[in-house]
Structures are given as C-alpha cells and as structure tokens.
MIDOSE-1310 file (N, C-alpha, C; in nm, 2 decimals, decimal comma, always signed):
residues 262
mekq	-1,72/-1,83/+0,95/-1,77/-1,81/+0,81/-1,85/-1,68/+0,81; -1,79/-1,60/+0,68/-1,82/-1,47/+0,64/-1,98/-1,43/+0,63; -1,98/-1,34/+0,74/-2,14/-1,27/+0,72/-2,21/-1,24/+0,56; -2,33/-1,29/+0,54/-2,39/-1,25/+0,40/-2,47/-1,13/+0,43
rkfk	-2,43/-1,06/+0,30/-2,51/-0,93/+0,30/-2,60/-0,93/+0,21; -2,72/-0,83/+0,17/-2,77/-0,82/+0,08/-2,84/-0,71/+0,01; -2,84/-0,67/-0,09/-2,89/-0,56/-0,16/-2,99/-0,56/-0,28; -3,03/-0,48/-0,26/-3,16/-0,47/-0,35/-3,15/-0,35/-0,43
lire	-3,15/-0,39/-0,57/-3,14/-0,28/-0,70/-3,29/-0,18/-0,67; -3,23/-0,07/-0,67/-3,36/+0,06/-0,65/-3,39/+0,14/-0,77; -3,26/+0,14/-0,86/-3,30/+0,22/-0,99/-3,23/+0,16/-1,10; -3,28/+0,18/-1,22/-3,28/+0,10/-1,34/-3,11/+0,15/-1,40
ypds	-3,02/+0,10/-1,46/-2,94/+0,16/-1,57/-2,93/+0,08/-1,67; -2,88/+0,12/-1,78/-2,83/+0,05/-1,90/-2,85/-0,11/-1,90; -2,95/-0,18/-1,95/-2,90/-0,34/-1,97/-2,91/-0,37/-1,82; -2,97/-0,31/-1,71/-2,96/-0,37/-1,55/-3,09/-0,45/-1,55
lsvn	-3,06/-0,55/-1,44/-3,17/-0,63/-1,41/-3,29/-0,56/-1,36; -3,40/-0,62/-1,35/-3,52/-0,53/-1,29/-3,50/-0,49/-1,17; -3,58/-0,38/-1,12/-3,57/-0,32/-1,00/-3,64/-0,43/-0,89; -3,56/-0,43/-0,79/-3,60/-0,51/-0,66/-3,52/-0,66/-0,68
tife	-3,41/-0,63/-0,77/-3,34/-0,80/-0,78/-3,27/-0,77/-0,64; -3,23/-0,88/-0,57/-3,20/-0,91/-0,46/-3,03/-0,99/-0,49; -2,95/-0,90/-0,45/-2,80/-0,98/-0,48/-2,74/-1,00/-0,32; -2,69/-1,12/-0,30/-2,67/-1,17/-0,16/-2,53/-1,23/-0,20
gpnd	-2,47/-1,23/-0,09/-2,33/-1,29/-0,09/-2,22/-1,23/+0,04; -2,15/-1,27/+0,05/-2,02/-1,20/+0,14/-1,93/-1,09/+0,05; -1,87/-1,04/+0,14/-1,85/-0,90/+0,08/-1,72/-0,92/-0,07; -1,69/-1,01/-0,06/-1,59/-1,05/-0,15/-1,63/-1,10/-0,28
aqly	-1,79/-1,16/-0,26/-1,83/-1,23/-0,38/-1,84/-1,17/-0,51; -1,80/-1,23/-0,61/-1,81/-1,17/-0,74/-1,91/-1,20/-0,80; -2,02/-1,08/-0,83/-2,11/-1,09/-0,83/-2,20/-1,02/-1,01; -2,25/-1,08/-1,09/-2,31/-1,03/-1,20/-2,40/-0,93/-1,19
wdkg	-2,38/-0,82/-1,22/-2,55/-0,71/-1,22/-2,58/-0,69/-1,37; -2,57/-0,74/-1,45/-2,65/-0,69/-1,59/-2,69/-0,80/-1,66; -2,77/-0,79/-1,72/-2,85/-0,87/-1,82/-2,75/-0,98/-1,88; -2,63/-0,90/-1,95/-2,54/-1,00/-2,03/-2,43/-1,02/-1,98
krmc	-2,44/-1,00/-1,83/-2,35/-1,12/-1,73/-2,19/-1,05/-1,77; -2,17/-0,92/-1,81/-2,04/-0,85/-1,84/-1,99/-0,78/-1,71; -2,08/-0,74/-1,63/-2,05/-0,63/-1,53/-2,06/-0,72/-1,38; -1,93/-0,76/-1,35/-1,87/-0,81/-1,24/-1,82/-0,71/-1,12
yqlk	-1,86/-0,73/-1,03/-1,80/-0,65/-0,93/-1,81/-0,76/-0,80; -1,73/-0,69/-0,68/-1,75/-0,72/-0,54/-1,85/-0,69/-0,50; -1,93/-0,77/-0,40/-2,03/-0,70/-0,33/-1,99/-0,57/-0,26; -1,90/-0,57/-0,21/-1,89/-0,44/-0,12/-1,88/-0,34/-0,22
hlkt	-1,85/-0,34/-0,35/-1,82/-0,23/-0,46/-1,96/-0,19/-0,52; -2,07/-0,23/-0,47/-2,16/-0,19/-0,56/-2,18/-0,02/-0,54; -2,24/+0,00/-0,63/-2,24/+0,16/-0,65/-2,39/+0,19/-0,58; -2,39/+0,27/-0,48/-2,47/+0,29/-0,38/-2,60/+0,36/-0,47
eyfe	-2,58/+0,45/-0,55/-2,67/+0,52/-0,60/-2,80/+0,44/-0,66; -2,75/+0,31/-0,68/-2,84/+0,19/-0,77/-2,89/+0,11/-0,67; -2,83/+0,09/-0,57/-2,85/-0,05/-0,49/-2,90/+0,03/-0,31; -2,95/-0,05/-0,24/-2,95/-0,04/-0,14/-2,98/-0,13/-0,04
eivd	-2,87/-0,14/+0,05/-2,84/-0,25/+0,16/-2,97/-0,26/+0,23; -2,99/-0,43/+0,22/-3,11/-0,51/+0,32/-3,03/-0,50/+0,44; -3,10/-0,48/+0,56/-3,04/-0,48/+0,65/-3,12/-0,57/+0,77; -3,08/-0,73/+0,79/-3,15/-0,78/+0,89/-3,13/-0,76/+1,03
kdye	-3,21/-0,72/+1,10/-3,15/-0,67/+1,25/-3,08/-0,78/+1,35; -2,94/-0,73/+1,36/-2,89/-0,89/+1,41/-2,85/-0,82/+1,56; -2,93/-0,74/+1,66/-2,86/-0,67/+1,78/-3,03/-0,66/+1,85; -2,97/-0,64/+1,97/-3,05/-0,60/+2,09/-3,00/-0,52/+2,17
ilsf	-3,02/-0,38/+2,20/-2,97/-0,29/+2,27/-3,03/-0,34/+2,40; -2,89/-0,34/+2,49/-2,93/-0,40/+2,63/-2,94/-0,31/+2,74; -2,87/-0,17/+2,74/-2,89/-0,06/+2,84/-2,85/+0,04/+2,79; -2,87/+0,16/+2,86/-2,84/+0,30/+2,83/-2,79/+0,37/+2,96
ispn	-2,72/+0,46/+2,90/-2,64/+0,55/+3,01/-2,71/+0,69/+2,99; -2,70/+0,76/+3,08/-2,70/+0,90/+3,09/-2,61/+0,97/+3,09; -2,59/+1,12/+3,06/-2,48/+1,22/+3,11/-2,41/+1,21/+3,22; -2,52/+1,20/+3,34/-2,47/+1,20/+3,48/-2,41/+1,04/+3,51
gite	-2,39/+0,93/+3,44/-2,38/+0,81/+3,48/-2,45/+0,73/+3,51; -2,59/+0,75/+3,48/-2,70/+0,64/+3,55/-2,70/+0,54/+3,43; -2,72/+0,41/+3,48/-2,71/+0,29/+3,35/-2,89/+0,24/+3,37; -2,93/+0,24/+3,28/-3,07/+0,20/+3,29/-3,09/+0,05/+3,14
yfkt	-3,16/-0,05/+3,24/-3,19/-0,14/+3,14/-3,34/-0,18/+3,13; -3,35/-0,23/+3,00/-3,51/-0,27/+2,95/-3,58/-0,39/+3,04; -3,52/-0,46/+3,13/-3,57/-0,55/+3,19/-3,63/-0,50/+3,38; -3,52/-0,36/+3,40/-3,54/-0,32/+3,53/-3,63/-0,18/+3,53
qlfi	-3,57/-0,13/+3,44/-3,65/+0,03/+3,42/-3,66/+0,09/+3,53; -3,57/+0,13/+3,57/-3,56/+0,19/+3,74/-3,59/+0,37/+3,70; -3,58/+0,43/+3,62/-3,56/+0,53/+3,59/-3,65/+0,63/+3,51; -3,70/+0,52/+3,45/-3,85/+0,60/+3,34/-3,98/+0,52/+3,37
piin	-4,08/+0,57/+3,32/-4,20/+0,51/+3,34/-4,19/+0,36/+3,28; -4,23/+0,24/+3,30/-4,21/+0,14/+3,29/-4,32/+0,11/+3,12; -4,25/+0,04/+3,05/-4,26/+0,05/+2,92/-4,23/-0,14/+2,88; -4,34/-0,19/+2,83/-4,31/-0,33/+2,81/-4,30/-0,37/+2,67
nyee	-4,33/-0,27/+2,58/-4,28/-0,29/+2,45/-4,14/-0,24/+2,44; -4,04/-0,35/+2,37/-3,90/-0,33/+2,35/-3,87/-0,21/+2,23; -3,95/-0,22/+2,13/-3,92/-0,14/+2,04/-3,98/+0,06/+2,09; -4,08/+0,03/+2,17/-4,11/+0,16/+2,24/-4,02/+0,21/+2,32
ytnl	-3,94/+0,12/+2,40/-3,85/+0,13/+2,49/-3,74/+0,19/+2,44; -3,69/+0,14/+2,33/-3,57/+0,19/+2,30/-3,57/+0,33/+2,20; -3,69/+0,31/+2,13/-3,73/+0,43/+2,06/-3,72/+0,58/+2,15; -3,81/+0,54/+2,27/-3,78/+0,66/+2,38/-3,65/+0,67/+2,44
mlnn	-3,58/+0,60/+2,45/-3,46/+0,63/+2,54/-3,36/+0,68/+2,39; -3,40/+0,65/+2,29/-3,26/+0,72/+2,20/-3,33/+0,87/+2,15; -3,49/+0,86/+2,19/-3,51/+1,02/+2,13/-3,59/+1,08/+2,25; -3,52/+1,07/+2,36/-3,59/+1,13/+2,52/-3,59/+1,27/+2,51
pvqk	-3,70/+1,35/+2,48/-3,69/+1,49/+2,46/-3,63/+1,58/+2,58; -3,66/+1,48/+2,74/-3,63/+1,56/+2,84/-3,46/+1,52/+2,88; -3,41/+1,41/+2,83/-3,29/+1,38/+2,88/-3,22/+1,32/+2,77; -3,10/+1,30/+2,71/-3,04/+1,26/+2,64/-2,96/+1,13/+2,69
wsih	-3,03/+1,01/+2,62/-2,94/+0,88/+2,70/-2,87/+0,81/+2,58; -2,75/+0,74/+2,59/-2,67/+0,70/+2,53/-2,70/+0,52/+2,56; -2,63/+0,42/+2,40/-2,64/+0,31/+2,42/-2,55/+0,28/+2,49; -2,55/+0,21/+2,60/-2,42/+0,15/+2,70/-2,41/+0,03/+2,68
svkr	-2,50/-0,09/+2,65/-2,46/-0,19/+2,61/-2,52/-0,27/+2,50; -2,49/-0,36/+2,38/-2,56/-0,43/+2,30/-2,53/-0,56/+2,29; -2,62/-0,63/+2,24/-2,59/-0,79/+2,23/-2,62/-0,82/+2,09; -2,49/-0,90/+2,05/-2,53/-0,94/+1,89/-2,61/-1,08/+1,90
sdge	-2,66/-1,07/+1,73/-2,74/-1,21/+1,74/-2,67/-1,32/+1,80; -2,54/-1,35/+1,77/-2,46/-1,45/+1,82/-2,42/-1,48/+1,96; -2,50/-1,36/+2,02/-2,51/-1,38/+2,15/-2,36/-1,30/+2,22; -2,28/-1,27/+2,16/-2,17/-1,16/+2,23/-2,22/-1,03/+2,25
vfti	-2,18/-0,97/+2,39/-2,24/-0,87/+2,44/-2,09/-0,77/+2,42; -2,16/-0,65/+2,38/-2,03/-0,55/+2,39/-2,11/-0,42/+2,45; -1,99/-0,40/+2,55/-2,05/-0,27/+2,66/-1,91/-0,16/+2,64; -1,97/-0,02/+2,68/-1,87/+0,06/+2,69/-1,74/+0,03/+2,78
gddi	-1,65/+0,05/+2,71/-1,51/+0,01/+2,81/-1,45/-0,12/+2,76; -1,56/-0,20/+2,69/-1,49/-0,32/+2,62/-1,39/-0,27/+2,54; -1,28/-0,39/+2,53/-1,18/-0,37/+2,42/-1,20/-0,46/+2,30; -1,21/-0,38/+2,18/-1,22/-0,44/+2,04/-1,12/-0,43/+1,96
qysg	-1,07/-0,55/+1,89/-0,98/-0,54/+1,79/-0,99/-0,46/+1,66; -0,91/-0,35/+1,62/-0,93/-0,29/+1,52/-0,92/-0,32/+1,38; -0,81/-0,41/+1,38/-0,76/-0,47/+1,26/-0,73/-0,62/+1,25; -0,66/-0,70/+1,20/-0,67/-0,85/+1,18/-0,55/-0,85/+1,33
nqmd	-0,45/-0,73/+1,34/-0,35/-0,76/+1,46/-0,41/-0,77/+1,60; -0,42/-0,88/+1,66/-0,46/-0,91/+1,79/-0,42/-0,79/+1,90; -0,26/-0,76/+1,86/-0,23/-0,64/+1,95/-0,29/-0,49/+1,90; -0,39/-0,47/+1,82/-0,44/-0,34/+1,78/-0,56/-0,36/+1,84
hypi	-0,58/-0,30/+1,93/-0,72/-0,31/+2,02/-0,74/-0,19/+2,11; -0,85/-0,16/+2,11/-0,88/-0,01/+2,19/-1,04/-0,03/+2,25; -1,04/+0,04/+2,35/-1,17/+0,03/+2,46/-1,26/+0,12/+2,37; -1,42/+0,05/+2,37/-1,50/+0,12/+2,32/-1,55/+0,26/+2,41
ksit	-1,55/+0,35/+2,30/-1,59/+0,50/+2,37/-1,72/+0,49/+2,38; -1,79/+0,50/+2,26/-1,93/+0,52/+2,23/-1,98/+0,40/+2,17; -2,15/+0,38/+2,18/-2,19/+0,29/+2,06/-2,33/+0,37/+2,04; -2,32/+0,34/+1,88/-2,44/+0,44/+1,81/-2,49/+0,38/+1,71
lknd	-2,60/+0,39/+1,69/-2,72/+0,35/+1,59/-2,74/+0,46/+1,48; -2,70/+0,41/+1,38/-2,70/+0,49/+1,24/-2,77/+0,40/+1,11; -2,86/+0,45/+1,06/-2,93/+0,37/+0,93/-2,93/+0,22/+0,96; -2,99/+0,21/+1,11/-3,01/+0,02/+1,17/-2,90/-0,03/+1,18
fiyl	-2,78/+0,02/+1,16/-2,66/-0,04/+1,20/-2,59/+0,01/+1,33; -2,53/-0,07/+1,43/-2,47/-0,04/+1,53/-2,32/-0,03/+1,52; -2,26/+0,10/+1,55/-2,12/+0,13/+1,55/-2,07/+0,12/+1,66; -1,96/+0,04/+1,70/-1,85/+0,07/+1,83/-1,75/+0,15/+1,79
nvsv	-1,72/+0,29/+1,87/-1,66/+0,36/+1,81/-1,58/+0,40/+1,94; -1,43/+0,40/+1,88/-1,30/+0,39/+1,95/-1,23/+0,52/+1,91; -1,13/+0,52/+1,99/-1,03/+0,66/+1,97/-1,00/+0,67/+1,85; -0,97/+0,55/+1,74/-0,89/+0,59/+1,61/-0,99/+0,59/+1,49
gsrr	-1,14/+0,51/+1,55/-1,24/+0,51/+1,41/-1,37/+0,41/+1,50; -1,44/+0,35/+1,39/-1,53/+0,29/+1,44/-1,52/+0,12/+1,38; -1,61/+0,07/+1,43/-1,63/-0,06/+1,37/-1,80/-0,12/+1,38; -1,81/-0,17/+1,29/-1,98/-0,21/+1,27/-1,99/-0,32/+1,36
ldsa	-2,11/-0,35/+1,42/-2,11/-0,45/+1,50/-2,11/-0,58/+1,48; -2,17/-0,59/+1,33/-2,17/-0,73/+1,30/-2,04/-0,77/+1,24; -1,95/-0,70/+1,23/-1,81/-0,74/+1,19/-1,65/-0,73/+1,33; -1,76/-0,69/+1,44/-1,65/-0,64/+1,54/-1,60/-0,77/+1,60
ikyi	-1,47/-0,79/+1,65/-1,43/-0,90/+1,75/-1,38/-0,87/+1,87; -1,47/-0,88/+1,98/-1,40/-0,86/+2,11/-1,26/-0,88/+2,15; -1,18/-0,83/+2,22/-1,07/-0,87/+2,29/-1,08/-0,88/+2,39; -1,05/-1,04/+2,41/-1,04/-1,10/+2,53/-0,90/-1,11/+2,57
kknk	-0,90/-1,03/+2,73/-0,78/-1,04/+2,78/-0,79/-1,16/+2,87; -0,69/-1,27/+2,83/-0,71/-1,39/+2,89/-0,58/-1,39/+3,04; -0,49/-1,47/+3,02/-0,44/-1,47/+3,13/-0,33/-1,35/+3,17; -0,34/-1,30/+3,31/-0,26/-1,21/+3,36/-0,12/-1,24/+3,35
lftt	-0,01/-1,15/+3,29/+0,13/-1,16/+3,29/+0,17/-1,13/+3,40; +0,18/-1,00/+3,44/+0,21/-0,98/+3,58/+0,18/-0,83/+3,63; +0,20/-0,80/+3,74/+0,15/-0,66/+3,79/+0,28/-0,54/+3,80; +0,24/-0,46/+3,73/+0,33/-0,32/+3,71/+0,33/-0,28/+3,91
edgv	+0,48/-0,21/+3,93/+0,48/-0,15/+4,02/+0,38/-0,07/+4,07; +0,31/+0,02/+3,99/+0,20/+0,05/+3,99/+0,08/+0,00/+4,02; +0,08/-0,10/+4,01/-0,05/-0,20/+4,08/-0,13/-0,24/+3,96; -0,10/-0,23/+3,86/-0,17/-0,21/+3,71/-0,12/-0,38/+3,66
diyd	-0,28/-0,45/+3,62/-0,23/-0,60/+3,56/-0,21/-0,59/+3,42; -0,12/-0,67/+3,38/-0,04/-0,66/+3,25/-0,10/-0,78/+3,19; -0,16/-0,76/+3,06/-0,20/-0,88/+2,97/-0,14/-0,88/+2,83; -0,13/-0,98/+2,76/-0,08/-0,95/+2,62/-0,12/-0,84/+2,54
gdev	-0,04/-0,77/+2,50/-0,04/-0,63/+2,42/-0,05/-0,51/+2,46; -0,04/-0,52/+2,64/-0,05/-0,41/+2,70/+0,06/-0,33/+2,71; +0,08/-0,18/+2,72/+0,16/-0,10/+2,71/+0,25/-0,09/+2,81; +0,36/-0,11/+2,83/+0,45/-0,09/+2,97/+0,56/+0,02/+2,96
ypvr	+0,62/+0,07/+3,04/+0,73/+0,15/+3,08/+0,83/+0,07/+3,13; +0,94/+0,06/+3,10/+1,05/-0,01/+3,20/+1,15/+0,10/+3,27; +1,18/+0,07/+3,38/+1,26/+0,16/+3,42/+1,38/+0,07/+3,51; +1,50/+0,13/+3,46/+1,63/+0,05/+3,55/+1,63/+0,05/+3,68
knld	+1,66/-0,03/+3,77/+1,66/-0,02/+3,89/+1,73/+0,05/+3,99; +1,82/+0,11/+3,90/+1,92/+0,21/+3,98/+1,85/+0,33/+3,96; +1,72/+0,37/+3,87/+1,65/+0,47/+3,85/+1,70/+0,59/+3,78; +1,79/+0,54/+3,66/+1,83/+0,62/+3,62/+1,83/+0,64/+3,46
yisp	+1,71/+0,58/+3,43/+1,68/+0,56/+3,31/+1,55/+0,50/+3,25; +1,44/+0,59/+3,19/+1,35/+0,50/+3,16/+1,33/+0,47/+3,00; +1,32/+0,33/+2,97/+1,31/+0,28/+2,86/+1,20/+0,30/+2,78; +1,18/+0,30/+2,63/+1,11/+0,32/+2,57/+1,02/+0,25/+2,56
synf	+0,85/+0,27/+2,55/+0,74/+0,15/+2,61/+0,74/+0,09/+2,54; +0,67/-0,02/+2,53/+0,65/-0,14/+2,41/+0,52/-0,21/+2,45; +0,47/-0,28/+2,37/+0,35/-0,34/+2,44/+0,38/-0,48/+2,44; +0,39/-0,53/+2,57/+0,44/-0,62/+2,62/+0,36/-0,80/+2,57
srfs	+0,45/-0,88/+2,54/+0,38/-1,00/+2,44/+0,45/-1,11/+2,51; +0,38/-1,19/+2,57/+0,43/-1,34/+2,65/+0,50/-1,43/+2,55; +0,48/-1,39/+2,41/+0,54/-1,47/+2,29/+0,71/-1,40/+2,29; +0,69/-1,27/+2,31/+0,82/-1,20/+2,25/+0,90/-1,16/+2,35
hkln	+0,85/-1,12/+2,48/+0,92/-1,05/+2,58/+0,93/-1,15/+2,71; +1,03/-1,13/+2,79/+1,05/-1,17/+2,93/+1,08/-1,05/+3,01; +1,04/-1,07/+3,14/+1,05/-0,98/+3,27/+1,21/-0,98/+3,25; +1,26/-0,87/+3,27/+1,41/-0,82/+3,29/+1,44/-0,81/+3,44
pdyf	+1,49/-0,89/+3,52/+1,50/-0,85/+3,67/+1,57/-0,75/+3,70; +1,64/-0,67/+3,59/+1,72/-0,55/+3,63/+1,63/-0,41/+3,60; +1,50/-0,44/+3,57/+1,39/-0,34/+3,59/+1,30/-0,34/+3,64; +1,23/-0,22/+3,69/+1,09/-0,20/+3,72/+1,00/-0,18/+3,61
yfst	+0,86/-0,20/+3,64/+0,75/-0,22/+3,50/+0,65/-0,11/+3,54; +0,59/-0,02/+3,46/+0,50/+0,06/+3,51/+0,40/+0,04/+3,38; +0,29/+0,11/+3,43/+0,18/+0,13/+3,32/+0,19/+0,26/+3,24; +0,22/+0,36/+3,30/+0,22/+0,50/+3,24/+0,37/+0,56/+3,24
keka	+0,42/+0,63/+3,17/+0,51/+0,70/+3,19/+0,53/+0,78/+3,30; +0,38/+0,87/+3,32/+0,37/+0,95/+3,43/+0,41/+0,88/+3,55; +0,39/+0,72/+3,56/+0,38/+0,67/+3,68/+0,57/+0,61/+3,70; +0,62/+0,60/+3,58/+0,76/+0,57/+3,62/+0,84/+0,70/+3,65
keyi	+0,79/+0,82/+3,62/+0,85/+0,96/+3,68/+0,83/+1,00/+3,82; +0,71/+0,94/+3,83/+0,67/+0,93/+4,01/+0,74/+0,89/+4,08; +0,76/+0,77/+4,05/+0,86/+0,67/+4,13/+0,96/+0,69/+4,15; +1,07/+0,76/+4,01/+1,20/+0,79/+4,04/+1,19/+0,92/+4,14
ilnk	+1,11/+0,99/+4,09/+1,11/+1,13/+4,18/+1,12/+1,11/+4,36; +1,00/+0,98/+4,37/+0,99/+0,96/+4,51/+1,10/+0,88/+4,59; +1,17/+0,80/+4,48/+1,26/+0,71/+4,54/+1,45/+0,72/+4,51; +1,46/+0,79/+4,40/+1,59/+0,79/+4,38/+1,65/+0,90/+4,44
pcls	+1,80/+0,90/+4,55/+1,84/+0,96/+4,61/+1,91/+1,08/+4,53; +1,90/+1,21/+4,55/+2,00/+1,28/+4,44/+2,02/+1,41/+4,53; +1,94/+1,45/+4,67/+2,02/+1,57/+4,73/+2,08/+1,55/+4,84; +2,17/+1,69/+4,86/+2,28/+1,67/+4,96/+2,23/+1,72/+5,09
lndv	+2,30/+1,74/+5,18/+2,26/+1,81/+5,31/+2,23/+1,96/+5,27; +2,33/+2,03/+5,18/+2,31/+2,15/+5,17/+2,22/+2,19/+5,06; +2,16/+2,07/+4,98/+2,01/+2,12/+4,91/+1,90/+2,15/+5,04; +1,89/+2,04/+5,12/+1,80/+2,02/+5,20/+1,81/+2,13/+5,28
ksig	+1,89/+2,21/+5,34/+1,93/+2,31/+5,41/+1,89/+2,44/+5,33; +1,90/+2,47/+5,18/+1,87/+2,53/+5,14/+1,70/+2,57/+5,13; +1,64/+2,44/+5,11/+1,50/+2,46/+5,13/+1,45/+2,50/+5,24; +1,51/+2,46/+5,34/+1,45/+2,57/+5,44/+1,47/+2,69/+5,47
nyva	+1,58/+2,76/+5,44/+1,60/+2,90/+5,41/+1,56/+2,93/+5,28; +1,52/+2,89/+5,19/+1,42/+2,94/+5,08/+1,26/+2,98/+5,15; +1,23/+2,88/+5,23/+1,09/+2,89/+5,24/+1,10/+2,99/+5,37; +1,18/+2,97/+5,43/+1,19/+3,08/+5,56/+1,22/+3,25/+5,52
gqgk	+1,27/+3,24/+5,40/+1,33/+3,34/+5,32/+1,21/+3,43/+5,24; +1,23/+3,44/+5,10/+1,18/+3,49/+5,00/+1,07/+3,38/+4,95; +1,06/+3,28/+5,01/+0,99/+3,18/+4,96/+0,86/+3,13/+5,03; +0,82/+3,21/+5,12/+0,71/+3,18/+5,20/+0,57/+3,18/+5,16
dqkp	+0,56/+3,17/+5,01/+0,42/+3,13/+4,98/+0,48/+2,99/+4,91; +0,56/+2,92/+4,94/+0,57/+2,79/+4,89/+0,60/+2,71/+4,99; +0,53/+2,60/+5,03/+0,55/+2,47/+5,11/+0,67/+2,42/+5,09; +0,72/+2,39/+5,21/+0,84/+2,30/+5,21/+0,87/+2,18/+5,11
ydrl	+0,71/+2,10/+5,11/+0,73/+1,98/+5,02/+0,72/+2,01/+4,88; +0,63/+2,15/+4,82/+0,63/+2,18/+4,69/+0,78/+2,19/+4,66; +0,86/+2,31/+4,75/+1,01/+2,33/+4,69/+1,06/+2,21/+4,72; +1,06/+2,11/+4,78/+1,14/+2,01/+4,78/+1,13/+1,94/+4,64
ltlv	+0,97/+1,89/+4,62/+0,96/+1,85/+4,45/+1,01/+1,89/+4,34; +1,01/+2,05/+4,36/+1,07/+2,13/+4,23/+1,20/+2,10/+4,22; +1,30/+2,10/+4,38/+1,43/+2,09/+4,31/+1,44/+1,93/+4,28; +1,39/+1,85/+4,35/+1,40/+1,71/+4,31/+1,42/+1,71/+4,15
kqkl	+1,33/+1,76/+4,11/+1,27/+1,75/+3,94/+1,40/+1,80/+3,87; +1,44/+1,92/+3,94/+1,56/+1,98/+3,84/+1,66/+1,94/+3,86; +1,69/+1,82/+3,97/+1,83/+1,78/+3,97/+1,81/+1,63/+3,89; +1,69/+1,59/+3,89/+1,68/+1,48/+3,81/+1,64/+1,47/+3,66
nl	+1,61/+1,63/+3,62/+1,61/+1,63/+3,48/+1,47/+1,60/+3,44; +1,36/+1,63/+3,51/+1,21/+1,52/+3,49/+1,12/+1,63/+3,51
C-alpha cells in the first residue's frame, strides 16, 4: 500500500479553501483544492508556496559514527556522557560542538533497518542498486544518499542479496545483479563487463570471472606466459647496468605489461 502524505494550506489564494485545511492521500491522488472544485492536482504537484507538508516522524536513529570510524549507539552510549532522553541524545549527536557525528543506522516505522553500506534500489529495476554512502536528516526527513543521488527513507527499498551464485577467481561472492569481468582461459582477452543474472546468464566454462577489471588484469599479468629466455636475460643485464635504481621484480613487471599491452 502506498504511503499517505499530508499537506496543510498555509496561504490563501483566489477562491481557496480556508487556511489550515488538510489534504491527505497517496502521491498520485487527484485532489480538488478550491471551493468550486475546478482546480484538481496530484498531491505531489501541490504548489509549495501555499502548502506545507505535515511529517509524521516514522524513523528512529539507532546509531551514529564519528569521523574516525567509532560507532555509538543510544542504548550503550560508550563515548559520551549518559543521556536517557532519546530526543536530547539525538540532538546532541547531530549538533555536537566538539566532534561531528553522522547518522550510521536508522530504523523505519515498519521495522526495516538501514545502515551505511547497505544496498538500496535506486529505481524500479532491481538491478539498479547502490550502497548507502551517508544518511542525513533534513526538514524532519531522513535521506539515504548513494553515489547517484538520494532516496527518502519512507520510500526506500533495501536490496537484499539472496543466494550466492558463485565466487570469482579473486575471491568475491557474486549475487544477482553484481558486475563481473570475464577473462578467456587462454588469458588473451578480457570481455566487456556485465551485471550477472541467474535468469539471463550461465557460467561459461571457457572463462574465468573477476569482480573488477583491475583484478582481471592482475591475474593475466601474473599467469600468462609471455617472456623468452632472452627477455629474462635482458632484465638481469638492465638491473646490473643502467637500471640499478629499479628492482628486478619491478623491471620484470614493467616488461610483462609491455608485452601484454596492459
């Protein structure tokens, strides 16, 4: 069921209803907001200069985090003087004059908990999900901020990673929607990355899979045969001669990258 929103009329306009009239309904509700019932708007399009949204607090801040990574919970309060009043505690943490604390986790009225690092869906597409980078409070609304924008807490959907599909060569567990980088087993080609789906893709036995392009390149550099005996001999001569400032391994790595064009 779509969440109901409330707006209060705060300024009169020609033929308007009286100030303090309450309009309530879902975002797409068609509401008349004049006496003659001629002006009909969706709730989400009400003009903000005439209306003020009424916010029923539907969240509880569970924990805060300091700039150096210390996490503080209202129920334990290990790092500040004990405050038994929740409102006083949250106000102190959000406006601490000594140390700036940020919101680390928050619980919505339906019991869903969102913590920095959790993935949320950014659109209706389940594959379009991003980890929460920060959580902010603005005008009595909680916002979950990700790399591409923000979602309000009351409409956020947590992305739940269900069954693990497989583990990449670099040791990362892959779930539906995670990005992968396939590498042909003869190590001559890195395929374009894509978001793996158990409905649309199958593991190709002719490929290795990696979680990042950097890890795919690293694997090729460490495992693909590409040097001749003369190449190895040249490394020794280089280091013994004009390349004294470069360690043999570093020179070897440089030569391999040149040979592989990586």
